[in-house]
N, C-alpha and C positions, 0 to 999 in steps of 0.2 A: 793760843798759849798765853798764859799769864806772864807778865814781865816780872821776873824775880831777881835778875842780875843787872847791876849798873857798873860800868867800868870807868875808872878814873884815869885821865891823861892830864897830868899837871893839875890845874885848877878846874878842869872841865869834867863833868860827869856825863858819860855817854850811855844811854839806855841800850839794852840788848837789842831792841828793835832797830836801832840805827846800825848796829853791827850786822845784824841779820840782813838788813836791806842792802848794805854795801857789799857783803859777801855775795848775795844773790845777783846784784847788778854786775859785779866783776866776773863772776862765773858765766853769766849770760853773755857778756861781751866776748869772753874767750871762746865759748862754744860757737857763737854766731860767726866769729871771725874765722874759725876753722871750717865750719860747715857751709857758709855762704860767701858770696863776694864781700870784700872788706867794706864796701859801701853800706851794706846792711848793718854791720857792727857799728859803723860810724853813725848811721841814722839812729840806731837804738841808743847809742851813747848820748847823742843830742837830746833824744826824748827823755832819757833818765836825768840828764843834767837840767833840762827844763823843769821837770817835776821837782827836783831837789831845790832849785833856786826859787821857784814860785812858792813852794811850801815854806822854805826858810824865811824868805823876805816878806811873806804875807803877814808876819808879825807887825809890820808897819800898818796894816789895815786893822788888825785885831787889837793892837795896843799902841796906837799912835803916840799918845801922851808919854808913855814910858820910853819909847824909842827916841822921842825928841829930847827928853831929859837925860837919857843915858843911851847914846847911840850904840855902844858896844853890846847892848842887850841882844842885838841881832845875832851875835855869835852864840849866845846861850839859849835863846828862845826861838820858837817857830810859831806859825799861825794855827797850830792845833788842827782840829778836824776841818775847820774852814779852809785852812792852808792846804790840807790834803785834797779837799774837793776842788779848790782852785787849781792846784797842780795837775789833778786828773783832767780837768777841762782843758788846760793848756796843752797837755799831751795829746788829747783827742783832736784838738784843733790843729796842732802841728802835724800829727799823723795824717789828718785829712788833707792838709796842704801838700804833703809829700807822698800822697797815696800812690802815685805812679811808680815810685821807687821800691815799694813793698811788694812782696809776693804773699799770698795767703799763708804758705808754708812758713816763711820767715816770721810773719806776725804771730802765727800760732806757736812756733818755737819760742819766740821772745816772751810771750805771755806765760806759757807753761814753765819755761826755765826760771823766769823771775819769781813767779808765785811759788813753785815747788821749792826753789832754792831758799826763798824767804821762810817758808813753813819749816823746812828741814833745819835751817839755821836757827830758827826760834826754838825748836826742840833741843838742839845741841847747846844753846846758850842760856837756857832757863831750866828751872826745876819745877816740873808739874807732875801730875799723877802719871804713874807708869802706863796705865791703860790709855790715857789721852795721848801720850807720846807715841806709843806703839801704833795706835790706830792712825794717828797723823802720818807717821813715817810710812806705814804700809800703803795707805790710800794715796798719799802724794807720789810715792814711787810708781805705783800702778798707773795713776793718771798721767804722770809725766812720760812714762815709757810708751803709753798708748798714743799720746800726741806725737812724740818723737818718731814713732814707727809709722803712723798714718795720720798726718796732719789734715784732718777733714772737718767739715762742719759738725759731723756726728761726734768726733773725738773731742772737739772743743766744747760742744754742749755738755758732753759727759764730764769733761774737765771742770767746767763751771758747777755742774751738779755735785761732783765729788767735793768741790770746795765748800759748798753749803753743808754737805754731810759731815765733813771734817769739822766745820765750825760748830755743829751741834754737839760734838763730844768735848769741846773745849770748856775750861772753867770760866770763860768770859762769855757774857751774853751775846747773842747773834748780832744785834744791832751795833754793838761796839767794835766789831771785828772789821775794821775798814779795809783790810787787805782782801777780804772775801768780796766785798762790794766793788772794790776796784777791779778785781778779776772779772766779775759779771759785767761791769761797765766796759772794760777793754775788750772782752769777747764780743759783746754787742757791737762795739765800734768796729771791730775787725770784720764782722759780718756785713755791716752797713757799707764800709769802705769797699769790701770785695764785690758786693752787689752793684755798687755805683760804677765800678770799673767794667762790669759786664753788661751794661745797658746799651 
């Protein structure tokens, strides 16, 4: 989805992507807390917070001189695509370190709920072509329900494939859609972690 809306809170401008991400994270925490032991929701919250903090504070790496001159820029800026990549790496490392606490089903639900929640929230908070919005909503709901019904390697591979399909109908080029690549990375990490536990 193309970002068409920006929300103002005081002097801060908040892009719809931030709103969509926060909605997705909050809904995922609630569902995980209801469906699994509370430790799973707590672990997911830790991973989400790690991602947000690394992404937000990575502006120190991407624009160190600006942060030194104006320390409050940390509130307004982030590390961009590099920050997203660093946040993703931090999440995978932390998930690996705490792999004994995860079940495959909980990890699958967390990935599917977060990504589907993000995509659906992006449809609801932005104005794009009706066809792109309808295809996104329909495919995301189908993919999410499939994972929630049968959290398996097959359903997660299909979920990642559907993400790529949804990305192809978006008005933004495929390489720019970081959420899709994060999904592919996190699904791959989930498989790797699962296999390492069964050796």
